[in-house]
ChimeraX commands (.cxc) that place a marker at each C-alpha (Angstrom):
marker #1 position 97.06,54.72,28.80 radius 0.5
marker #1 position 94.81,55.91,26.01 radius 0.5
marker #1 position 95.18,59.32,24.43 radius 0.5
marker #1 position 91.61,60.11,25.44 radius 0.5
marker #1 position 92.44,59.66,29.12 radius 0.5
marker #1 position 95.39,62.00,28.82 radius 0.5
marker #1 position 93.44,64.68,26.96 radius 0.5
marker #1 position 90.92,64.63,29.82 radius 0.5
marker #1 position 93.54,66.06,32.17 radius 0.5
marker #1 position 92.82,69.78,32.41 radius 0.5
marker #1 position 95.76,71.96,33.46 radius 0.5
marker #1 position 95.49,75.48,34.84 radius 0.5
marker #1 position 98.60,77.23,33.58 radius 0.5
marker #1 position 97.74,80.40,35.53 radius 0.5
marker #1 position 97.63,78.54,38.85 radius 0.5
marker #1 position 100.50,78.77,41.36 radius 0.5
marker #1 position 100.23,74.98,41.71 radius 0.5
marker #1 position 103.16,73.44,39.75 radius 0.5
marker #1 position 102.19,71.73,36.51 radius 0.5
marker #1 position 103.86,68.46,37.51 radius 0.5
marker #1 position 101.70,68.33,40.64 radius 0.5
marker #1 position 98.52,69.06,38.67 radius 0.5
marker #1 position 99.36,66.21,36.28 radius 0.5
marker #1 position 100.24,63.82,39.12 radius 0.5
marker #1 position 97.11,64.69,41.08 radius 0.5
marker #1 position 94.83,64.05,38.11 radius 0.5
marker #1 position 96.57,60.77,37.23 radius 0.5
marker #1 position 96.15,59.71,40.86 radius 0.5
marker #1 position 92.41,60.41,40.64 radius 0.5
marker #1 position 92.13,58.38,37.43 radius 0.5
marker #1 position 93.92,55.44,39.08 radius 0.5
marker #1 position 91.81,55.58,42.22 radius 0.5
marker #1 position 88.48,55.69,40.37 radius 0.5
marker #1 position 89.53,52.85,38.07 radius 0.5
marker #1 position 89.67,54.78,34.80 radius 0.5
marker #1 position 93.33,53.79,34.67 radius 0.5
marker #1 position 93.15,50.11,35.73 radius 0.5
marker #1 position 95.65,48.34,37.95 radius 0.5
marker #1 position 98.05,46.33,35.79 radius 0.5
marker #1 position 97.79,48.75,32.87 radius 0.5
marker #1 position 100.72,50.74,31.53 radius 0.5
marker #1 position 101.22,54.42,30.85 radius 0.5
marker #1 position 102.44,55.73,27.52 radius 0.5
marker #1 position 106.08,56.78,27.50 radius 0.5
marker #1 position 107.04,60.18,28.89 radius 0.5
marker #1 position 107.61,61.75,25.48 radius 0.5
marker #1 position 104.14,60.83,24.22 radius 0.5
marker #1 position 102.44,61.86,27.46 radius 0.5
marker #1 position 104.27,65.19,27.53 radius 0.5
marker #1 position 103.19,65.88,23.95 radius 0.5
marker #1 position 99.56,64.91,24.65 radius 0.5
marker #1 position 99.37,67.24,27.65 radius 0.5
marker #1 position 101.45,70.07,26.21 radius 0.5
marker #1 position 104.05,69.99,28.99 radius 0.5
marker #1 position 107.79,69.54,28.97 radius 0.5
marker #1 position 109.37,66.12,29.32 radius 0.5
marker #1 position 111.01,67.04,32.68 radius 0.5
marker #1 position 107.57,68.10,33.99 radius 0.5
marker #1 position 106.07,64.78,32.90 radius 0.5
marker #1 position 108.99,62.82,34.35 radius 0.5
marker #1 position 108.62,64.60,37.69 radius 0.5
marker #1 position 104.87,63.88,37.80 radius 0.5
marker #1 position 105.45,60.18,37.16 radius 0.5
marker #1 position 108.25,60.02,39.73 radius 0.5
marker #1 position 105.94,61.61,42.30 radius 0.5
marker #1 position 103.44,58.77,41.80 radius 0.5
marker #1 position 106.21,56.16,41.84 radius 0.5
marker #1 position 107.27,57.46,45.25 radius 0.5
marker #1 position 103.65,57.25,46.44 radius 0.5
marker #1 position 103.47,53.60,45.42 radius 0.5
marker #1 position 100.91,54.07,42.63 radius 0.5
marker #1 position 103.24,53.49,39.68 radius 0.5
marker #1 position 106.27,51.27,39.23 radius 0.5
marker #1 position 108.94,51.49,36.53 radius 0.5
marker #1 position 109.86,48.12,34.99 radius 0.5
marker #1 position 112.86,47.76,32.71 radius 0.5
marker #1 position 111.79,46.66,29.25 radius 0.5
marker #1 position 108.11,47.03,30.14 radius 0.5
marker #1 position 107.54,50.68,30.99 radius 0.5
marker #1 position 105.58,52.35,33.75 radius 0.5
marker #1 position 102.92,50.08,35.26 radius 0.5
marker #1 position 99.92,51.06,37.36 radius 0.5
marker #1 position 99.79,49.29,40.72 radius 0.5
marker #1 position 97.25,49.24,43.53 radius 0.5
marker #1 position 96.22,52.68,44.78 radius 0.5
marker #1 position 96.74,53.54,48.43 radius 0.5
marker #1 position 94.18,52.55,50.98 radius 0.5
marker #1 position 92.74,55.86,52.19 radius 0.5
marker #1 position 91.31,55.55,55.64 radius 0.5
marker #1 position 89.18,58.33,57.10 radius 0.5
marker #1 position 90.19,59.37,60.60 radius 0.5
marker #1 position 87.06,58.13,62.31 radius 0.5
marker #1 position 86.16,55.34,64.69 radius 0.5
marker #1 position 86.24,52.30,62.44 radius 0.5
marker #1 position 88.35,49.20,61.90 radius 0.5
marker #1 position 90.75,48.56,59.03 radius 0.5
marker #1 position 88.84,45.37,58.21 radius 0.5
marker #1 position 85.61,47.33,57.77 radius 0.5
marker #1 position 87.33,50.08,55.77 radius 0.5
marker #1 position 88.89,47.60,53.34 radius 0.5
marker #1 position 85.59,45.78,52.85 radius 0.5
marker #1 position 83.72,49.05,52.22 radius 0.5
marker #1 position 86.28,50.14,49.62 radius 0.5
marker #1 position 85.85,46.91,47.67 radius 0.5
marker #1 position 89.20,45.43,48.67 radius 0.5
marker #1 position 89.34,41.92,50.11 radius 0.5
marker #1 position 90.61,41.96,53.71 radius 0.5
marker #1 position 92.60,38.93,54.79 radius 0.5
marker #1 position 93.95,38.34,58.29 radius 0.5
marker #1 position 96.93,36.29,59.39 radius 0.5
marker #1 position 96.89,35.73,63.16 radius 0.5
marker #1 position 100.51,35.65,64.33 radius 0.5
marker #1 position 99.91,35.62,68.08 radius 0.5
marker #1 position 96.87,35.07,70.28 radius 0.5
marker #1 position 97.22,34.66,74.04 radius 0.5
marker #1 position 95.74,35.50,77.41 radius 0.5
marker #1 position 98.13,37.53,79.53 radius 0.5
marker #1 position 98.30,40.18,82.27 radius 0.5
marker #1 position 98.08,43.64,80.70 radius 0.5
marker #1 position 101.54,45.26,80.38 radius 0.5
marker #1 position 101.87,48.49,82.33 radius 0.5
marker #1 position 101.44,50.80,79.31 radius 0.5
marker #1 position 98.37,48.86,78.14 radius 0.5
marker #1 position 96.77,48.86,81.60 radius 0.5
marker #1 position 97.35,52.61,81.84 radius 0.5
marker #1 position 95.81,53.22,78.41 radius 0.5
marker #1 position 92.76,51.10,79.25 radius 0.5
marker #1 position 92.41,52.57,82.73 radius 0.5
marker #1 position 92.44,49.14,84.37 radius 0.5
marker #1 position 94.54,47.77,87.27 radius 0.5
marker #1 position 97.96,46.39,86.39 radius 0.5
marker #1 position 97.77,42.68,85.77 radius 0.5
marker #1 position 94.19,42.77,84.45 radius 0.5
marker #1 position 93.79,39.82,82.09 radius 0.5
marker #1 position 93.60,40.76,78.42 radius 0.5
marker #1 position 93.61,38.92,75.13 radius 0.5
marker #1 position 96.76,39.98,73.28 radius 0.5
marker #1 position 96.61,39.66,69.51 radius 0.5
marker #1 position 99.16,40.19,66.76 radius 0.5
marker #1 position 97.72,40.24,63.25 radius 0.5
marker #1 position 99.08,40.83,59.77 radius 0.5
marker #1 position 96.35,42.45,57.69 radius 0.5
marker #1 position 96.37,42.05,53.91 radius 0.5
marker #1 position 94.49,43.87,51.18 radius 0.5
marker #1 position 93.99,40.97,48.81 radius 0.5
marker #1 position 97.37,39.24,48.66 radius 0.5
marker #1 position 99.37,42.31,49.62 radius 0.5
marker #1 position 100.47,42.87,53.24 radius 0.5
marker #1 position 99.35,46.26,54.49 radius 0.5
marker #1 position 99.52,46.53,58.28 radius 0.5
marker #1 position 100.96,44.85,61.37 radius 0.5
marker #1 position 98.54,45.25,64.26 radius 0.5
marker #1 position 98.80,44.58,67.99 radius 0.5
marker #1 position 95.63,44.76,70.09 radius 0.5
marker #1 position 94.64,44.12,73.69 radius 0.5
marker #1 position 91.03,43.48,74.71 radius 0.5
marker #1 position 90.06,42.99,78.37 radius 0.5
marker #1 position 88.76,39.46,78.86 radius 0.5
marker #1 position 85.89,40.85,80.95 radius 0.5
marker #1 position 84.78,42.88,77.93 radius 0.5
marker #1 position 84.92,40.15,75.31 radius 0.5
marker #1 position 85.99,36.50,75.36 radius 0.5
marker #1 position 87.65,36.38,71.95 radius 0.5
marker #1 position 88.34,33.24,69.95 radius 0.5
marker #1 position 91.18,32.99,67.47 radius 0.5
marker #1 position 88.94,31.68,64.69 radius 0.5
marker #1 position 86.55,34.63,65.05 radius 0.5
marker #1 position 89.30,37.08,64.15 radius 0.5
marker #1 position 90.32,35.25,61.01 radius 0.5
marker #1 position 87.12,36.16,59.19 radius 0.5
marker #1 position 85.72,39.18,61.05 radius 0.5
marker #1 position 86.96,42.55,62.20 radius 0.5
marker #1 position 87.56,43.28,65.88 radius 0.5
marker #1 position 85.05,46.13,65.96 radius 0.5
marker #1 position 82.39,43.92,64.38 radius 0.5
marker #1 position 82.93,41.40,67.19 radius 0.5
marker #1 position 82.77,44.12,69.84 radius 0.5
marker #1 position 79.52,45.46,68.40 radius 0.5
marker #1 position 78.02,41.97,68.31 radius 0.5
marker #1 position 78.84,41.59,72.01 radius 0.5
marker #1 position 77.06,44.84,72.86 radius 0.5
marker #1 position 80.19,46.99,73.21 radius 0.5
marker #1 position 79.75,49.53,70.41 radius 0.5
marker #1 position 82.93,51.64,70.15 radius 0.5
marker #1 position 81.79,55.23,70.51 radius 0.5
marker #1 position 84.86,57.32,71.35 radius 0.5
marker #1 position 88.62,56.90,71.01 radius 0.5
marker #1 position 91.91,58.61,71.69 radius 0.5
marker #1 position 94.14,58.12,68.66 radius 0.5
marker #1 position 97.72,59.21,67.98 radius 0.5
marker #1 position 99.15,59.00,64.44 radius 0.5
marker #1 position 102.88,59.16,63.77 radius 0.5
marker #1 position 105.63,57.92,61.48 radius 0.5
marker #1 position 108.92,56.03,61.74 radius 0.5
marker #1 position 111.21,53.70,59.81 radius 0.5
marker #1 position 110.52,49.98,59.62 radius 0.5
marker #1 position 112.70,47.56,61.54 radius 0.5
marker #1 position 114.18,44.60,59.68 radius 0.5
marker #1 position 111.54,42.25,61.14 radius 0.5
marker #1 position 108.65,44.59,60.29 radius 0.5
marker #1 position 109.93,45.14,56.76 radius 0.5
marker #1 position 110.19,41.39,56.19 radius 0.5
marker #1 position 106.60,40.80,57.32 radius 0.5
marker #1 position 105.21,43.71,55.31 radius 0.5
marker #1 position 107.17,42.98,52.15 radius 0.5
marker #1 position 109.06,46.26,52.29 radius 0.5
marker #1 position 112.69,47.29,52.68 radius 0.5
marker #1 position 114.40,47.86,56.02 radius 0.5
marker #1 position 114.06,51.51,56.97 radius 0.5
marker #1 position 111.04,52.02,54.69 radius 0.5
marker #1 position 108.65,54.73,55.96 radius 0.5
marker #1 position 105.79,53.49,58.10 radius 0.5
marker #1 position 102.72,55.21,59.51 radius 0.5
marker #1 position 101.97,54.39,63.14 radius 0.5
marker #1 position 98.75,54.56,65.11 radius 0.5
marker #1 position 97.97,53.93,68.77 radius 0.5
marker #1 position 94.37,53.96,69.92 radius 0.5
marker #1 position 92.25,53.38,73.00 radius 0.5
marker #1 position 88.52,53.00,72.35 radius 0.5
marker #1 position 85.58,53.27,74.75 radius 0.5
marker #1 position 82.01,52.03,74.36 radius 0.5
marker #1 position 78.80,53.98,74.89 radius 0.5
marker #1 position 78.98,53.27,78.62 radius 0.5
marker #1 position 82.45,54.78,78.92 radius 0.5
marker #1 position 84.22,51.45,79.33 radius 0.5
marker #1 position 87.58,50.94,77.62 radius 0.5
marker #1 position 87.13,48.06,75.18 radius 0.5
marker #1 position 90.31,48.01,73.12 radius 0.5
marker #1 position 93.92,49.17,72.97 radius 0.5
marker #1 position 95.71,49.04,69.63 radius 0.5
marker #1 position 99.20,49.74,68.33 radius 0.5
marker #1 position 99.47,49.43,64.55 radius 0.5
marker #1 position 101.98,50.15,61.79 radius 0.5
marker #1 position 101.07,50.65,58.12 radius 0.5
marker #1 position 103.09,50.76,54.91 radius 0.5
marker #1 position 103.25,54.44,54.00 radius 0.5
marker #1 position 103.49,53.56,50.30 radius 0.5
marker #1 position 100.11,51.83,50.45 radius 0.5
marker #1 position 98.22,53.64,53.16 radius 0.5
marker #1 position 97.07,57.13,54.11 radius 0.5
marker #1 position 94.96,58.65,56.86 radius 0.5
marker #1 position 92.42,61.11,55.50 radius 0.5
marker #1 position 90.53,63.79,57.41 radius 0.5
marker #1 position 88.42,66.83,56.69 radius 0.5
marker #1 position 89.13,70.06,58.56 radius 0.5
marker #1 position 86.68,72.90,59.05 radius 0.5
marker #1 position 87.09,76.31,60.63 radius 0.5
marker link #1:1,2 radius 0.2
marker link #1:2,3 radius 0.2
marker link #1:3,4 radius 0.2
marker link #1:4,5 radius 0.2
marker link #1:5,6 radius 0.2
marker link #1:6,7 radius 0.2
marker link #1:7,8 radius 0.2
marker link #1:8,9 radius 0.2
marker link #1:9,10 radius 0.2
marker link #1:10,11 radius 0.2
marker link #1:11,12 radius 0.2
marker link #1:12,13 radius 0.2
marker link #1:13,14 radius 0.2
marker link #1:14,15 radius 0.2
marker link #1:15,16 radius 0.2
marker link #1:16,17 radius 0.2
marker link #1:17,18 radius 0.2
marker link #1:18,19 radius 0.2
marker link #1:19,20 radius 0.2
marker link #1:20,21 radius 0.2
marker link #1:21,22 radius 0.2
marker link #1:22,23 radius 0.2
marker link #1:23,24 radius 0.2
marker link #1:24,25 radius 0.2
marker link #1:25,26 radius 0.2
marker link #1:26,27 radius 0.2
marker link #1:27,28 radius 0.2
marker link #1:28,29 radius 0.2
marker link #1:29,30 radius 0.2
marker link #1:30,31 radius 0.2
marker link #1:31,32 radius 0.2
marker link #1:32,33 radius 0.2
marker link #1:33,34 radius 0.2
marker link #1:34,35 radius 0.2
marker link #1:35,36 radius 0.2
marker link #1:36,37 radius 0.2
marker link #1:37,38 radius 0.2
marker link #1:38,39 radius 0.2
marker link #1:39,40 radius 0.2
marker link #1:40,41 radius 0.2
marker link #1:41,42 radius 0.2
marker link #1:42,43 radius 0.2
marker link #1:43,44 radius 0.2
marker link #1:44,45 radius 0.2
marker link #1:45,46 radius 0.2
marker link #1:46,47 radius 0.2
marker link #1:47,48 radius 0.2
marker link #1:48,49 radius 0.2
marker link #1:49,50 radius 0.2
marker link #1:50,51 radius 0.2
marker link #1:51,52 radius 0.2
marker link #1:52,53 radius 0.2
marker link #1:53,54 radius 0.2
marker link #1:54,55 radius 0.2
marker link #1:55,56 radius 0.2
marker link #1:56,57 radius 0.2
marker link #1:57,58 radius 0.2
marker link #1:58,59 radius 0.2
marker link #1:59,60 radius 0.2
marker link #1:60,61 radius 0.2
marker link #1:61,62 radius 0.2
marker link #1:62,63 radius 0.2
marker link #1:63,64 radius 0.2
marker link #1:64,65 radius 0.2
marker link #1:65,66 radius 0.2
marker link #1:66,67 radius 0.2
marker link #1:67,68 radius 0.2
marker link #1:68,69 radius 0.2
marker link #1:69,70 radius 0.2
marker link #1:70,71 radius 0.2
marker link #1:71,72 radius 0.2
marker link #1:72,73 radius 0.2
marker link #1:73,74 radius 0.2
marker link #1:74,75 radius 0.2
marker link #1:75,76 radius 0.2
marker link #1:76,77 radius 0.2
marker link #1:77,78 radius 0.2
marker link #1:78,79 radius 0.2
marker link #1:79,80 radius 0.2
marker link #1:80,81 radius 0.2
marker link #1:81,82 radius 0.2
marker link #1:82,83 radius 0.2
marker link #1:83,84 radius 0.2
marker link #1:84,85 radius 0.2
marker link #1:85,86 radius 0.2
marker link #1:86,87 radius 0.2
marker link #1:87,88 radius 0.2
marker link #1:88,89 radius 0.2
marker link #1:89,90 radius 0.2
marker link #1:90,91 radius 0.2
marker link #1:91,92 radius 0.2
marker link #1:92,93 radius 0.2
marker link #1:93,94 radius 0.2
marker link #1:94,95 radius 0.2
marker link #1:95,96 radius 0.2
marker link #1:96,97 radius 0.2
marker link #1:97,98 radius 0.2
marker link #1:98,99 radius 0.2
marker link #1:99,100 radius 0.2
marker link #1:100,101 radius 0.2
marker link #1:101,102 radius 0.2
marker link #1:102,103 radius 0.2
marker link #1:103,104 radius 0.2
marker link #1:104,105 radius 0.2
marker link #1:105,106 radius 0.2
marker link #1:106,107 radius 0.2
marker link #1:107,108 radius 0.2
marker link #1:108,109 radius 0.2
marker link #1:109,110 radius 0.2
marker link #1:110,111 radius 0.2
marker link #1:111,112 radius 0.2
marker link #1:112,113 radius 0.2
marker link #1:113,114 radius 0.2
marker link #1:114,115 radius 0.2
marker link #1:115,116 radius 0.2
marker link #1:116,117 radius 0.2
marker link #1:117,118 radius 0.2
marker link #1:118,119 radius 0.2
marker link #1:119,120 radius 0.2
marker link #1:120,121 radius 0.2
marker link #1:121,122 radius 0.2
marker link #1:122,123 radius 0.2
marker link #1:123,124 radius 0.2
marker link #1:124,125 radius 0.2
marker link #1:125,126 radius 0.2
marker link #1:126,127 radius 0.2
marker link #1:127,128 radius 0.2
marker link #1:128,129 radius 0.2
marker link #1:129,130 radius 0.2
marker link #1:130,131 radius 0.2
marker link #1:131,132 radius 0.2
marker link #1:132,133 radius 0.2
marker link #1:133,134 radius 0.2
marker link #1:134,135 radius 0.2
marker link #1:135,136 radius 0.2
marker link #1:136,137 radius 0.2
marker link #1:137,138 radius 0.2
marker link #1:138,139 radius 0.2
marker link #1:139,140 radius 0.2
marker link #1:140,141 radius 0.2
marker link #1:141,142 radius 0.2
marker link #1:142,143 radius 0.2
marker link #1:143,144 radius 0.2
marker link #1:144,145 radius 0.2
marker link #1:145,146 radius 0.2
marker link #1:146,147 radius 0.2
marker link #1:147,148 radius 0.2
marker link #1:148,149 radius 0.2
marker link #1:149,150 radius 0.2
marker link #1:150,151 radius 0.2
marker link #1:151,152 radius 0.2
marker link #1:152,153 radius 0.2
marker link #1:153,154 radius 0.2
marker link #1:154,155 radius 0.2
marker link #1:155,156 radius 0.2
marker link #1:156,157 radius 0.2
marker link #1:157,158 radius 0.2
marker link #1:158,159 radius 0.2
marker link #1:159,160 radius 0.2
marker link #1:160,161 radius 0.2
marker link #1:161,162 radius 0.2
marker link #1:162,163 radius 0.2
marker link #1:163,164 radius 0.2
marker link #1:164,165 radius 0.2
marker link #1:165,166 radius 0.2
marker link #1:166,167 radius 0.2
marker link #1:167,168 radius 0.2
marker link #1:168,169 radius 0.2
marker link #1:169,170 radius 0.2
marker link #1:170,171 radius 0.2
marker link #1:171,172 radius 0.2
marker link #1:172,173 radius 0.2
marker link #1:173,174 radius 0.2
marker link #1:174,175 radius 0.2
marker link #1:175,176 radius 0.2
marker link #1:176,177 radius 0.2
marker link #1:177,178 radius 0.2
marker link #1:178,179 radius 0.2
marker link #1:179,180 radius 0.2
marker link #1:180,181 radius 0.2
marker link #1:181,182 radius 0.2
marker link #1:182,183 radius 0.2
marker link #1:183,184 radius 0.2
marker link #1:184,185 radius 0.2
marker link #1:185,186 radius 0.2
marker link #1:186,187 radius 0.2
marker link #1:187,188 radius 0.2
marker link #1:188,189 radius 0.2
marker link #1:189,190 radius 0.2
marker link #1:190,191 radius 0.2
marker link #1:191,192 radius 0.2
marker link #1:192,193 radius 0.2
marker link #1:193,194 radius 0.2
marker link #1:194,195 radius 0.2
marker link #1:195,196 radius 0.2
marker link #1:196,197 radius 0.2
marker link #1:197,198 radius 0.2
marker link #1:198,199 radius 0.2
marker link #1:199,200 radius 0.2
marker link #1:200,201 radius 0.2
marker link #1:201,202 radius 0.2
marker link #1:202,203 radius 0.2
marker link #1:203,204 radius 0.2
marker link #1:204,205 radius 0.2
marker link #1:205,206 radius 0.2
marker link #1:206,207 radius 0.2
marker link #1:207,208 radius 0.2
marker link #1:208,209 radius 0.2
marker link #1:209,210 radius 0.2
marker link #1:210,211 radius 0.2
marker link #1:211,212 radius 0.2
marker link #1:212,213 radius 0.2
marker link #1:213,214 radius 0.2
marker link #1:214,215 radius 0.2
marker link #1:215,216 radius 0.2
marker link #1:216,217 radius 0.2
marker link #1:217,218 radius 0.2
marker link #1:218,219 radius 0.2
marker link #1:219,220 radius 0.2
marker link #1:220,221 radius 0.2
marker link #1:221,222 radius 0.2
marker link #1:222,223 radius 0.2
marker link #1:223,224 radius 0.2
marker link #1:224,225 radius 0.2
marker link #1:225,226 radius 0.2
marker link #1:226,227 radius 0.2
marker link #1:227,228 radius 0.2
marker link #1:228,229 radius 0.2
marker link #1:229,230 radius 0.2
marker link #1:230,231 radius 0.2
marker link #1:231,232 radius 0.2
marker link #1:232,233 radius 0.2
marker link #1:233,234 radius 0.2
marker link #1:234,235 radius 0.2
marker link #1:235,236 radius 0.2
marker link #1:236,237 radius 0.2
marker link #1:237,238 radius 0.2
marker link #1:238,239 radius 0.2
marker link #1:239,240 radius 0.2
marker link #1:240,241 radius 0.2
marker link #1:241,242 radius 0.2
marker link #1:242,243 radius 0.2
marker link #1:243,244 radius 0.2
marker link #1:244,245 radius 0.2
marker link #1:245,246 radius 0.2
marker link #1:246,247 radius 0.2
view
């Protein structure tokens, strides 16, 4: 990290916001906008603390905060390295494939399961269709570049869209729905969190019990027809839901 980049971090010492958080927040912005490039290294804590006029414990806490958020990693004998910033996904009706592509990250899909089957009870209820309605059940591992990011399970009624396995390897599900005339217009979405199982952690390249974000969604098209049910888990260290609230 260059001294110039550090000097550009303005701190408000009269603010009730802790100094470590101000430092961490600004470093996070510099990483996300590319001013601090992925693969680069930060100066050591002593030098950074001196550049910013803060104590070493304050600097150490700021760096640890970003380590815990998955934006920095400490490497013995190397120092503190900048890694990929989190994928920030706005809470709106879009697909992860589209969001990754728009943010300049290369989406890659590994299809782990693809089969026609009667809708399980909870899926049929979510879609508002009779039990046993035939759906295409899909399990996909979504990567951002070479890094696994999310494990996704989706069900699409066969009457809505006759999916092909090869279509999903290079295109997003919502893109395929739109192309078939079923533009997703409204959805019910529930976001939560839990610990990863051993199997999930292995697939996502994380440790057993690592924090995961969860999302279940049912989407409807402009005609009010349910077109998709999804149940997804995301690595919390690499992913965040983002929304804007107004009063």
